[in-house]
Backbone atoms as SQL, in Angstrom:
CREATE TABLE atoms (id INTEGER PRIMARY KEY, chain TEXT, resi INTEGER, resn TEXT, atom TEXT, x REAL, y REAL, z REAL);
INSERT INTO atoms VALUES
  (1, 'A', 1, 'MET', 'N', -14.714, -2.636, 3.183),
  (2, 'A', 1, 'MET', 'CA', -12.982, -2.249, 3.561),
  (3, 'A', 1, 'MET', 'C', -12.318, -4.203, 3.166),
  (4, 'A', 2, 'ASP', 'N', -11.977, -3.572, 1.694),
  (5, 'A', 2, 'ASP', 'CA', -11.403, -5.226, 1.927),
  (6, 'A', 2, 'ASP', 'C', -10.075, -5.652, 2.108),
  (7, 'A', 3, 'GLN', 'N', -10.552, -7.166, 1.226),
  (8, 'A', 3, 'GLN', 'CA', -9.252, -7.464, 2.318),
  (9, 'A', 3, 'GLN', 'C', -9.185, -8.889, 1.523),
  (10, 'A', 4, 'GLY', 'N', -8.026, -9.464, 1.698),
  (11, 'A', 4, 'GLY', 'CA', -6.974, -10.277, 0.601),
  (12, 'A', 4, 'GLY', 'C', -5.734, -10.655, 0.950),
  (13, 'A', 5, 'VAL', 'N', -4.790, -11.095, 0.840),
  (14, 'A', 5, 'VAL', 'CA', -3.179, -11.605, 0.487),
  (15, 'A', 5, 'VAL', 'C', -2.643, -10.516, 0.185),
  (16, 'A', 6, 'GLU', 'N', -1.835, -9.747, 0.850),
  (17, 'A', 6, 'GLU', 'CA', -0.681, -8.797, 0.446),
  (18, 'A', 6, 'GLU', 'C', 0.570, -9.875, 0.059),
  (19, 'A', 7, 'GLU', 'N', 1.157, -8.882, -1.117),
  (20, 'A', 7, 'GLU', 'CA', 2.304, -9.324, -1.691),
  (21, 'A', 7, 'GLU', 'C', 3.673, -9.682, -0.646),
  (22, 'A', 8, 'SER', 'N', 3.532, -9.306, 0.361),
  (23, 'A', 8, 'SER', 'CA', 4.500, -10.032, 2.033),
  (24, 'A', 8, 'SER', 'C', 3.619, -11.618, 2.060),
  (25, 'A', 9, 'GLY', 'N', 2.573, -11.867, 1.572),
  (26, 'A', 9, 'GLY', 'CA', 2.256, -13.312, 2.138),
  (27, 'A', 9, 'GLY', 'C', 0.988, -12.832, 3.618),
  (28, 'A', 10, 'PHE', 'N', 1.089, -12.027, 4.040),
  (29, 'A', 10, 'PHE', 'CA', 0.066, -11.399, 5.135),
  (30, 'A', 10, 'PHE', 'C', -1.659, -11.715, 4.677),
  (31, 'A', 11, 'GLU', 'N', -1.945, -11.720, 5.304),
  (32, 'A', 11, 'GLU', 'CA', -3.297, -10.763, 4.625),
  (33, 'A', 11, 'GLU', 'C', -3.638, -9.591, 5.608),
  (34, 'A', 12, 'GLY', 'N', -4.197, -8.750, 4.790),
  (35, 'A', 12, 'GLY', 'CA', -4.797, -7.345, 5.388),
  (36, 'A', 12, 'GLY', 'C', -5.815, -6.837, 4.485),
  (37, 'A', 13, 'ARG', 'N', -5.969, -5.587, 5.497),
  (38, 'A', 13, 'ARG', 'CA', -6.674, -5.161, 5.246),
  (39, 'A', 13, 'ARG', 'C', -7.309, -3.800, 4.533),
  (40, 'A', 14, 'LEU', 'N', -7.822, -3.554, 3.421),
  (41, 'A', 14, 'LEU', 'CA', -7.038, -2.564, 2.465),
  (42, 'A', 14, 'LEU', 'C', -8.377, -1.466, 3.220),
  (43, 'A', 15, 'LEU', 'N', -7.489, -0.090, 3.551),
  (44, 'A', 15, 'LEU', 'CA', -8.443, 0.718, 4.397),
  (45, 'A', 15, 'LEU', 'C', -8.467, 1.785, 3.315),
  (46, 'A', 16, 'PRO', 'N', -9.951, 2.297, 3.195),
  (47, 'A', 16, 'PRO', 'CA', -10.270, 3.306, 2.709),
  (48, 'A', 16, 'PRO', 'C', -9.776, 4.523, 3.023),
  (49, 'A', 17, 'ALA', 'N', -9.280, 5.155, 0.998),
  (50, 'A', 17, 'ALA', 'CA', -8.806, 6.572, 1.470),
  (51, 'A', 17, 'ALA', 'C', -9.719, 7.482, 1.463),
  (52, 'A', 18, 'PRO', 'N', -9.267, 8.314, 1.981),
  (53, 'A', 18, 'PRO', 'CA', -10.311, 9.888, 1.985),
  (54, 'A', 18, 'PRO', 'C', -10.644, 10.217, 0.251),
  (55, 'A', 19, 'VAL', 'N', -12.298, 9.774, 0.005),
  (56, 'A', 19, 'VAL', 'CA', -12.107, 9.856, -1.233),
  (57, 'A', 19, 'VAL', 'C', -14.072, 10.840, -1.094),
  (58, 'A', 20, 'LEU', 'N', -14.126, 11.533, -1.976),
  (59, 'A', 20, 'LEU', 'CA', -15.699, 11.781, -2.711),
  (60, 'A', 20, 'LEU', 'C', -16.518, 10.223, -2.217),
  (61, 'A', 21, 'GLU', 'N', -17.762, 10.116, -1.833),
  (62, 'A', 21, 'GLU', 'CA', -18.401, 9.227, -2.220),
  (63, 'A', 21, 'GLU', 'C', -19.465, 8.974, -3.117),
  (64, 'A', 22, 'LEU', 'N', -19.547, 7.559, -3.834),
  (65, 'A', 22, 'LEU', 'CA', -20.380, 7.709, -5.336),
  (66, 'A', 22, 'LEU', 'C', -21.784, 8.540, -5.079),
  (67, 'A', 23, 'PRO', 'N', -22.600, 8.946, -5.454),
  (68, 'A', 23, 'PRO', 'CA', -23.880, 9.288, -5.918),
  (69, 'A', 23, 'PRO', 'C', -24.894, 8.519, -5.001),
  (70, 'A', 24, 'ASP', 'N', -25.803, 8.520, -4.234),
  (71, 'A', 24, 'ASP', 'CA', -26.946, 7.972, -4.275),
  (72, 'A', 24, 'ASP', 'C', -27.350, 7.407, -5.987),
  (73, 'A', 25, 'GLY', 'N', -27.658, 6.125, -6.065),
  (74, 'A', 25, 'GLY', 'CA', -27.884, 5.720, -6.793),
  (75, 'A', 25, 'GLY', 'C', -27.379, 5.648, -8.117),
  (76, 'A', 26, 'TYR', 'N', -25.449, 5.444, -8.508),
  (77, 'A', 26, 'TYR', 'CA', -25.157, 4.959, -9.238),
  (78, 'A', 26, 'TYR', 'C', -25.222, 3.820, -9.008),
  (79, 'A', 27, 'PRO', 'N', -24.684, 3.280, -10.767),
  (80, 'A', 27, 'PRO', 'CA', -25.565, 1.475, -10.869),
  (81, 'A', 27, 'PRO', 'C', -23.981, 0.331, -10.576),
  (82, 'A', 28, 'HIS', 'N', -22.699, 0.901, -10.393),
  (83, 'A', 28, 'HIS', 'CA', -21.813, 0.139, -10.086),
  (84, 'A', 28, 'HIS', 'C', -21.272, 0.714, -8.428),
  (85, 'A', 29, 'PRO', 'N', -20.797, -0.798, -7.820),
  (86, 'A', 29, 'PRO', 'CA', -20.219, -0.594, -6.706),
  (87, 'A', 29, 'PRO', 'C', -18.796, -0.226, -7.172),
  (88, 'A', 30, 'ALA', 'N', -19.157, 0.316, -5.835),
  (89, 'A', 30, 'ALA', 'CA', -17.035, 1.103, -5.572),
  (90, 'A', 30, 'ALA', 'C', -15.854, 0.107, -5.507),
  (91, 'A', 31, 'VAL', 'N', -14.839, 0.698, -5.218),
  (92, 'A', 31, 'VAL', 'CA', -14.154, -0.893, -4.813),
  (93, 'A', 31, 'VAL', 'C', -12.978, 0.211, -4.253),
  (94, 'A', 32, 'VAL', 'N', -11.988, -0.189, -3.146),
  (95, 'A', 32, 'VAL', 'CA', -11.049, 0.951, -2.348),
  (96, 'A', 32, 'VAL', 'C', -10.178, 1.714, -3.201),
  (97, 'A', 33, 'ALA', 'N', -10.155, 2.804, -2.817),
  (98, 'A', 33, 'ALA', 'CA', -9.414, 3.440, -3.655),
  (99, 'A', 33, 'ALA', 'C', -8.054, 3.598, -3.353),
  (100, 'A', 34, 'PRO', 'N', -6.238, 3.435, -4.068),
  (101, 'A', 34, 'PRO', 'CA', -5.483, 3.907, -4.030),
  (102, 'A', 34, 'PRO', 'C', -5.351, 5.692, -2.998),
  (103, 'A', 35, 'TRP', 'N', -4.577, 6.058, -1.605),
  (104, 'A', 35, 'TRP', 'CA', -3.836, 6.617, -0.867),
  (105, 'A', 35, 'TRP', 'C', -3.655, 7.822, -2.301),
  (106, 'A', 36, 'TRP', 'N', -2.760, 7.057, -2.766),
  (107, 'A', 36, 'TRP', 'CA', -2.403, 8.032, -3.689),
  (108, 'A', 36, 'TRP', 'C', -1.686, 7.805, -5.164),
  (109, 'A', 37, 'THR', 'N', -1.718, 8.122, -5.747),
  (110, 'A', 37, 'THR', 'CA', -1.581, 7.722, -7.232),
  (111, 'A', 37, 'THR', 'C', -0.069, 8.889, -7.940),
  (112, 'A', 38, 'VAL', 'N', 1.160, 8.433, -8.427),
  (113, 'A', 38, 'VAL', 'CA', 1.951, 8.944, -8.743),
  (114, 'A', 38, 'VAL', 'C', 2.918, 8.402, -10.157),
  (115, 'A', 39, 'ALA', 'N', 3.292, 9.618, -10.476),
  (116, 'A', 39, 'ALA', 'CA', 4.087, 8.840, -11.650),
  (117, 'A', 39, 'ALA', 'C', 5.968, 8.669, -11.698),
  (118, 'A', 40, 'ILE', 'N', 6.552, 7.328, -11.557),
  (119, 'A', 40, 'ILE', 'CA', 7.916, 7.619, -11.664),
  (120, 'A', 40, 'ILE', 'C', 8.824, 6.892, -12.518),
  (121, 'A', 41, 'LYS', 'N', 9.277, 7.689, -12.786),
  (122, 'A', 41, 'LYS', 'CA', 10.375, 7.245, -13.858),
  (123, 'A', 41, 'LYS', 'C', 11.315, 6.506, -14.091),
  (124, 'A', 42, 'ALA', 'N', 11.211, 5.903, -15.116),
  (125, 'A', 42, 'ALA', 'CA', 11.477, 4.112, -14.714),
  (126, 'A', 42, 'ALA', 'C', 12.789, 3.986, -16.220),
  (127, 'A', 43, 'ASN', 'N', 13.304, 3.311, -15.972),
  (128, 'A', 43, 'ASN', 'CA', 14.003, 3.197, -16.858),
  (129, 'A', 43, 'ASN', 'C', 13.746, 1.441, -18.046),
  (130, 'A', 44, 'ARG', 'N', 14.192, 1.603, -19.127),
  (131, 'A', 44, 'ARG', 'CA', 13.891, 0.733, -20.400),
  (132, 'A', 44, 'ARG', 'C', 14.219, -1.275, -19.505),
  (133, 'A', 45, 'ASP', 'N', 12.778, -1.502, -19.027),
  (134, 'A', 45, 'ASP', 'CA', 13.383, -2.839, -19.031),
  (135, 'A', 45, 'ASP', 'C', 12.545, -4.240, -20.101),
  (136, 'A', 46, 'ASN', 'N', 11.826, -5.286, -19.512),
  (137, 'A', 46, 'ASN', 'CA', 11.647, -6.536, -20.324),
  (138, 'A', 46, 'ASN', 'C', 10.740, -6.006, -20.660),
  (139, 'A', 47, 'HIS', 'N', 9.345, -4.958, -19.863),
  (140, 'A', 47, 'HIS', 'CA', 7.884, -4.994, -20.624),
  (141, 'A', 47, 'HIS', 'C', 8.433, -3.484, -22.013),
  (142, 'A', 48, 'HIS', 'N', 9.391, -2.488, -21.205),
  (143, 'A', 48, 'HIS', 'CA', 9.017, -1.528, -22.306),
  (144, 'A', 48, 'HIS', 'C', 11.055, -0.799, -22.744),
  (145, 'A', 49, 'PRO', 'N', 10.889, -1.420, -23.998),
  (146, 'A', 49, 'PRO', 'CA', 12.797, -0.868, -24.943),
  (147, 'A', 49, 'PRO', 'C', 12.522, 0.006, -24.374),
  (148, 'A', 50, 'GLU', 'N', 12.367, 1.088, -23.744),
  (149, 'A', 50, 'GLU', 'CA', 12.784, 2.378, -23.671),
  (150, 'A', 50, 'GLU', 'C', 12.630, 3.343, -22.551),
  (151, 'A', 51, 'GLU', 'N', 12.878, 4.536, -21.675),
  (152, 'A', 51, 'GLU', 'CA', 12.742, 4.449, -20.913),
  (153, 'A', 51, 'GLU', 'C', 11.094, 5.335, -20.566),
  (154, 'A', 52, 'HIS', 'N', 10.310, 5.123, -19.801),
  (155, 'A', 52, 'HIS', 'CA', 8.747, 5.037, -19.663),
  (156, 'A', 52, 'HIS', 'C', 8.542, 5.862, -18.168),
  (157, 'A', 53, 'VAL', 'N', 6.972, 6.170, -17.968),
  (158, 'A', 53, 'VAL', 'CA', 6.940, 6.844, -16.544),
  (159, 'A', 53, 'VAL', 'C', 6.325, 5.544, -16.176),
  (160, 'A', 54, 'HIS', 'N', 6.022, 4.584, -15.323),
  (161, 'A', 54, 'HIS', 'CA', 5.439, 3.515, -14.364),
  (162, 'A', 54, 'HIS', 'C', 4.461, 4.888, -13.607),
  (163, 'A', 55, 'ILE', 'N', 2.819, 4.130, -13.702),
  (164, 'A', 55, 'ILE', 'CA', 1.945, 5.003, -12.747),
  (165, 'A', 55, 'ILE', 'C', 1.647, 4.108, -11.726),
  (166, 'A', 56, 'ASP', 'N', 1.881, 4.293, -10.022),
  (167, 'A', 56, 'ASP', 'CA', 2.058, 3.435, -9.240),
  (168, 'A', 56, 'ASP', 'C', 0.445, 4.185, -8.150),
  (169, 'A', 57, 'HIS', 'N', 0.091, 3.073, -7.969),
  (170, 'A', 57, 'HIS', 'CA', -1.227, 3.320, -7.205),
  (171, 'A', 57, 'HIS', 'C', -0.476, 3.142, -5.761),
  (172, 'A', 58, 'LEU', 'N', -0.689, 3.747, -4.322),
  (173, 'A', 58, 'LEU', 'CA', -0.410, 3.116, -3.344),
  (174, 'A', 58, 'LEU', 'C', -1.980, 3.138, -2.499),
  (175, 'A', 59, 'PHE', 'N', -1.262, 2.137, -2.175),
  (176, 'A', 59, 'PHE', 'CA', -1.997, 2.001, -0.703),
  (177, 'A', 59, 'PHE', 'C', -2.207, 1.226, 0.652),
  (178, 'A', 60, 'VAL', 'N', -3.177, 1.329, 1.466),
  (179, 'A', 60, 'VAL', 'CA', -2.874, 1.249, 3.110),
  (180, 'A', 60, 'VAL', 'C', -3.693, 0.258, 3.435),
  (181, 'A', 61, 'ALA', 'N', -2.491, -0.621, 4.133),
  (182, 'A', 61, 'ALA', 'CA', -4.121, -1.961, 4.806),
  (183, 'A', 61, 'ALA', 'C', -3.571, -2.545, 6.282),
  (184, 'A', 62, 'VAL', 'N', -3.685, -2.312, 6.861),
  (185, 'A', 62, 'VAL', 'CA', -3.689, -3.559, 8.524),
  (186, 'A', 62, 'VAL', 'C', -4.046, -4.641, 8.031),
  (187, 'A', 63, 'VAL', 'N', -2.511, -5.455, 8.898),
  (188, 'A', 63, 'VAL', 'CA', -2.334, -6.124, 8.544),
  (189, 'A', 63, 'VAL', 'C', -2.848, -6.474, 10.605),
  (190, 'A', 64, 'GLU', 'N', -3.368, -7.029, 11.305),
  (191, 'A', 64, 'GLU', 'CA', -3.517, -7.799, 12.580),
  (192, 'A', 64, 'GLU', 'C', -2.471, -9.342, 13.154),
  (193, 'A', 65, 'ALA', 'N', -1.989, -8.823, 14.181),
  (194, 'A', 65, 'ALA', 'CA', -0.865, -9.292, 14.612),
  (195, 'A', 65, 'ALA', 'C', 0.125, -10.404, 13.830),
  (196, 'A', 66, 'PRO', 'N', 1.080, -9.640, 12.629),
  (197, 'A', 66, 'PRO', 'CA', 0.689, -10.893, 11.691),
  (198, 'A', 66, 'PRO', 'C', 2.389, -11.835, 12.147),
  (199, 'A', 67, 'ARG', 'N', 2.780, -12.509, 12.639),
  (200, 'A', 67, 'ARG', 'CA', 2.963, -13.683, 13.028),
  (201, 'A', 67, 'ARG', 'C', 3.853, -14.531, 11.788),
  (202, 'A', 68, 'GLU', 'N', 3.171, -14.888, 11.205),
  (203, 'A', 68, 'GLU', 'CA', 3.273, -15.904, 9.907),
  (204, 'A', 68, 'GLU', 'C', 2.513, -15.694, 8.903),
  (205, 'A', 69, 'PRO', 'N', 3.338, -16.009, 7.503),
  (206, 'A', 69, 'PRO', 'CA', 2.561, -15.310, 6.737),
  (207, 'A', 69, 'PRO', 'C', 1.045, -16.463, 6.265),
  (208, 'A', 70, 'VAL', 'N', 0.344, -16.100, 5.594),
  (209, 'A', 70, 'VAL', 'CA', -1.037, -17.092, 4.823),
  (210, 'A', 70, 'VAL', 'C', -0.642, -17.769, 3.304),
  (211, 'A', 71, 'ALA', 'N', -0.027, -17.093, 3.334),
  (212, 'A', 71, 'ALA', 'CA', 0.606, -17.601, 1.504),
  (213, 'A', 71, 'ALA', 'C', 2.457, -16.820, 1.566),
  (214, 'A', 72, 'VAL', 'N', 2.929, -18.178, 0.207),
  (215, 'A', 72, 'VAL', 'CA', 3.744, -17.345, -0.601),
  (216, 'A', 72, 'VAL', 'C', 4.170, -16.234, -0.457),
  (217, 'A', 73, 'ALA', 'N', 4.618, -14.972, -0.737),
  (218, 'A', 73, 'ALA', 'CA', 5.349, -13.797, -0.681),
  (219, 'A', 73, 'ALA', 'C', 5.731, -13.726, -2.269),
  (220, 'A', 74, 'VAL', 'N', 5.246, -13.030, -3.109),
  (221, 'A', 74, 'VAL', 'CA', 5.245, -12.201, -4.357),
  (222, 'A', 74, 'VAL', 'C', 6.721, -12.113, -4.236),
  (223, 'A', 75, 'HIS', 'N', 6.825, -11.190, -3.557),
  (224, 'A', 75, 'HIS', 'CA', 8.319, -10.514, -3.533),
  (225, 'A', 75, 'HIS', 'C', 9.108, -10.095, -2.310),
  (226, 'A', 76, 'PRO', 'N', 10.202, -10.520, -3.075),
  (227, 'A', 76, 'PRO', 'CA', 10.862, -10.144, -1.160),
  (228, 'A', 76, 'PRO', 'C', 11.150, -9.132, -0.448),
  (229, 'A', 77, 'PHE', 'N', 9.714, -8.639, 0.098),
  (230, 'A', 77, 'PHE', 'CA', 9.152, -7.899, 1.015),
  (231, 'A', 77, 'PHE', 'C', 9.418, -8.133, 2.265),
  (232, 'A', 78, 'LYS', 'N', 8.963, -7.104, 3.009),
  (233, 'A', 78, 'LYS', 'CA', 8.986, -7.570, 4.502),
  (234, 'A', 78, 'LYS', 'C', 8.222, -6.572, 5.270),
  (235, 'A', 79, 'TRP', 'N', 7.531, -6.606, 6.849),
  (236, 'A', 79, 'TRP', 'CA', 6.966, -5.577, 7.618),
  (237, 'A', 79, 'TRP', 'C', 7.903, -5.118, 8.599),
  (238, 'A', 80, 'VAL', 'N', 8.125, -3.897, 8.543),
  (239, 'A', 80, 'VAL', 'CA', 9.116, -3.088, 9.887),
  (240, 'A', 80, 'VAL', 'C', 8.420, -2.217, 10.263),
  (241, 'A', 81, 'SER', 'N', 9.345, -2.065, 11.877),
  (242, 'A', 81, 'SER', 'CA', 8.758, -1.634, 12.574),
  (243, 'A', 81, 'SER', 'C', 9.417, 0.152, 12.155),
  (244, 'A', 82, 'GLU', 'N', 8.276, 0.928, 13.265),
  (245, 'A', 82, 'GLU', 'CA', 8.556, 2.809, 12.778),
  (246, 'A', 82, 'GLU', 'C', 10.264, 2.720, 12.533),
  (247, 'A', 83, 'VAL', 'N', 11.266, 1.949, 13.731),
  (248, 'A', 83, 'VAL', 'CA', 12.792, 1.413, 14.076),
  (249, 'A', 83, 'VAL', 'C', 13.438, 1.772, 13.117),
  (250, 'A', 84, 'GLU', 'N', 13.440, 0.095, 12.298),
  (251, 'A', 84, 'GLU', 'CA', 13.554, -0.520, 11.504),
  (252, 'A', 84, 'GLU', 'C', 13.618, 0.554, 9.854),
  (253, 'A', 85, 'LEU', 'N', 12.537, 1.023, 9.843),
  (254, 'A', 85, 'LEU', 'CA', 12.575, 1.924, 8.406),
  (255, 'A', 85, 'LEU', 'C', 13.233, 3.040, 8.709),
  (256, 'A', 86, 'GLY', 'N', 14.204, 3.326, 9.669),
  (257, 'A', 86, 'GLY', 'CA', 14.889, 4.801, 9.424),
  (258, 'A', 86, 'GLY', 'C', 16.278, 3.882, 9.295),
  (259, 'A', 87, 'GLU', 'N', 16.345, 2.935, 9.238),
  (260, 'A', 87, 'GLU', 'CA', 17.744, 1.873, 9.308),
  (261, 'A', 87, 'GLU', 'C', 17.325, 0.966, 7.727),
  (262, 'A', 88, 'LEU', 'N', 16.560, 0.687, 7.338),
  (263, 'A', 88, 'LEU', 'CA', 16.412, 0.095, 6.415),
  (264, 'A', 88, 'LEU', 'C', 16.526, 0.567, 4.839),
  (265, 'A', 89, 'TYR', 'N', 17.321, -0.382, 4.124),
  (266, 'A', 89, 'TYR', 'CA', 18.258, -0.186, 2.843),
  (267, 'A', 89, 'TYR', 'C', 17.103, 0.040, 1.918),
  (268, 'A', 90, 'ALA', 'N', 16.261, 1.285, 1.368),
  (269, 'A', 90, 'ALA', 'CA', 15.162, 1.788, 0.979),
  (270, 'A', 90, 'ALA', 'C', 15.379, 2.829, 0.300),
  (271, 'A', 91, 'PRO', 'N', 14.577, 2.379, -0.802),
  (272, 'A', 91, 'PRO', 'CA', 14.307, 3.865, -1.703),
  (273, 'A', 91, 'PRO', 'C', 13.759, 4.730, -0.978),
  (274, 'A', 92, 'GLU', 'N', 14.129, 6.006, -1.005),
  (275, 'A', 92, 'GLU', 'CA', 13.843, 7.101, 0.099),
  (276, 'A', 92, 'GLU', 'C', 12.164, 7.708, -0.124),
  (277, 'A', 93, 'ASP', 'N', 11.556, 6.792, -1.104),
  (278, 'A', 93, 'ASP', 'CA', 10.227, 7.749, -1.012),
  (279, 'A', 93, 'ASP', 'C', 9.622, 6.294, -0.461),
  (280, 'A', 94, 'THR', 'N', 10.160, 4.902, -0.083),
  (281, 'A', 94, 'THR', 'CA', 9.767, 3.886, 0.422),
  (282, 'A', 94, 'THR', 'C', 9.823, 4.762, 2.116),
  (283, 'A', 95, 'LYS', 'N', 10.656, 5.122, 2.623),
  (284, 'A', 95, 'LYS', 'CA', 10.914, 5.510, 3.704),
  (285, 'A', 95, 'LYS', 'C', 10.241, 7.254, 4.072),
  (286, 'A', 96, 'VAL', 'N', 9.306, 8.117, 2.965),
  (287, 'A', 96, 'VAL', 'CA', 9.089, 9.304, 3.281),
  (288, 'A', 96, 'VAL', 'C', 7.381, 8.710, 3.381),
  (289, 'A', 97, 'ILE', 'N', 7.161, 7.882, 2.895),
  (290, 'A', 97, 'ILE', 'CA', 5.510, 7.023, 3.110),
  (291, 'A', 97, 'ILE', 'C', 5.252, 6.231, 3.972),
  (292, 'A', 98, 'GLY', 'N', 6.396, 5.871, 4.204),
  (293, 'A', 98, 'GLY', 'CA', 6.646, 4.678, 5.707),
  (294, 'A', 98, 'GLY', 'C', 6.348, 6.126, 6.923),
  (295, 'A', 99, 'LYS', 'N', 7.169, 6.846, 6.876),
  (296, 'A', 99, 'LYS', 'CA', 7.412, 8.021, 7.697),
  (297, 'A', 99, 'LYS', 'C', 6.138, 8.445, 7.698),
  (298, 'A', 100, 'GLU', 'N', 5.098, 9.061, 7.434),
  (299, 'A', 100, 'GLU', 'CA', 4.213, 9.936, 6.791),
  (300, 'A', 100, 'GLU', 'C', 3.080, 8.548, 7.601),
  (301, 'A', 101, 'LEU', 'N', 2.512, 7.310, 7.364),
  (302, 'A', 101, 'LEU', 'CA', 1.887, 6.323, 8.052),
  (303, 'A', 101, 'LEU', 'C', 2.288, 5.663, 8.916),
  (304, 'A', 102, 'PHE', 'N', 3.565, 5.766, 9.819),
  (305, 'A', 102, 'PHE', 'CA', 3.793, 5.494, 10.744),
  (306, 'A', 102, 'PHE', 'C', 3.240, 6.801, 12.255),
  (307, 'A', 103, 'GLY', 'N', 3.342, 8.307, 11.591),
  (308, 'A', 103, 'GLY', 'CA', 2.550, 9.354, 12.148),
  (309, 'A', 103, 'GLY', 'C', 1.370, 8.965, 12.376),
  (310, 'A', 104, 'ARG', 'N', 0.651, 8.679, 11.529),
  (311, 'A', 104, 'ARG', 'CA', -0.680, 8.456, 12.007),
  (312, 'A', 104, 'ARG', 'C', -1.111, 7.064, 11.871),
  (313, 'A', 105, 'ILE', 'N', -0.208, 6.454, 12.463),
  (314, 'A', 105, 'ILE', 'CA', -1.352, 5.234, 12.756),
  (315, 'A', 105, 'ILE', 'C', -2.086, 4.390, 13.353),
  (316, 'A', 106, 'ALA', 'N', -2.351, 5.874, 14.835),
  (317, 'A', 106, 'ALA', 'CA', -3.836, 5.744, 15.447),
  (318, 'A', 106, 'ALA', 'C', -5.084, 6.405, 14.126),
  (319, 'A', 107, 'GLU', 'N', -4.968, 6.777, 13.400),
  (320, 'A', 107, 'GLU', 'CA', -5.429, 7.463, 13.528),
  (321, 'A', 107, 'GLU', 'C', -6.447, 6.135, 12.375),
  (322, 'A', 108, 'LEU', 'N', -4.624, 5.575, 11.356),
  (323, 'A', 108, 'LEU', 'CA', -5.272, 4.752, 10.463),
  (324, 'A', 108, 'LEU', 'C', -6.031, 3.421, 11.000),
  (325, 'A', 109, 'VAL', 'N', -5.503, 2.976, 12.574),
  (326, 'A', 109, 'VAL', 'CA', -5.938, 2.096, 13.257),
  (327, 'A', 109, 'VAL', 'C', -7.104, 2.517, 13.228),
  (328, 'A', 110, 'SER', 'N', -7.870, 3.100, 13.245),
  (329, 'A', 110, 'SER', 'CA', -8.979, 3.331, 13.732),
  (330, 'A', 110, 'SER', 'C', -10.574, 3.747, 13.063),
  (331, 'A', 111, 'LEU', 'N', -9.504, 3.336, 11.928),
  (332, 'A', 111, 'LEU', 'CA', -10.771, 3.384, 10.188),
  (333, 'A', 111, 'LEU', 'C', -10.916, 1.944, 9.938),
  (334, 'A', 112, 'THR', 'N', -10.254, 1.196, 10.773),
  (335, 'A', 112, 'THR', 'CA', -9.958, -0.551, 10.793),
  (336, 'A', 112, 'THR', 'C', -11.289, -1.159, 11.716),
  (337, 'A', 113, 'VAL', 'N', -12.074, -0.012, 12.789),
  (338, 'A', 113, 'VAL', 'CA', -13.502, -0.815, 13.787),
  (339, 'A', 113, 'VAL', 'C', -14.390, -0.943, 12.665);
C-alpha cells in the first residue's frame, strides 16, 4: 500500500482497490488502482474553452488519528465525521461516496493491517 500526503495535508495510506493481480512474470510494478473511475460533465474553464468530460479517479485512503496536517493543504478540503457528512454543503456525489465508505469503515480499516 502506498503512503503519501493527501490534498488536505494529512499523511494517508492508499488502500488497494479490489482488482485482479498482475500475472506472474509481468515485468512492471503495479500501483494502487483507483476504487472508481468516473466521467463528470464539466463546463468550460481556464484549461478547456468548451464543455468537456472530466475523468476522475477516486482513491480510498486511511489516515491514522488525524490531529494536525503534516503539510500545507493544496485545496480547502477537510475531513468530516459521518454525522458531519449529512450536514455538509457539498456536491451530492461527494455525499453518496462518503455514505458508502462510512458504511464499510470496519472492512476498509482491516485492509490497512
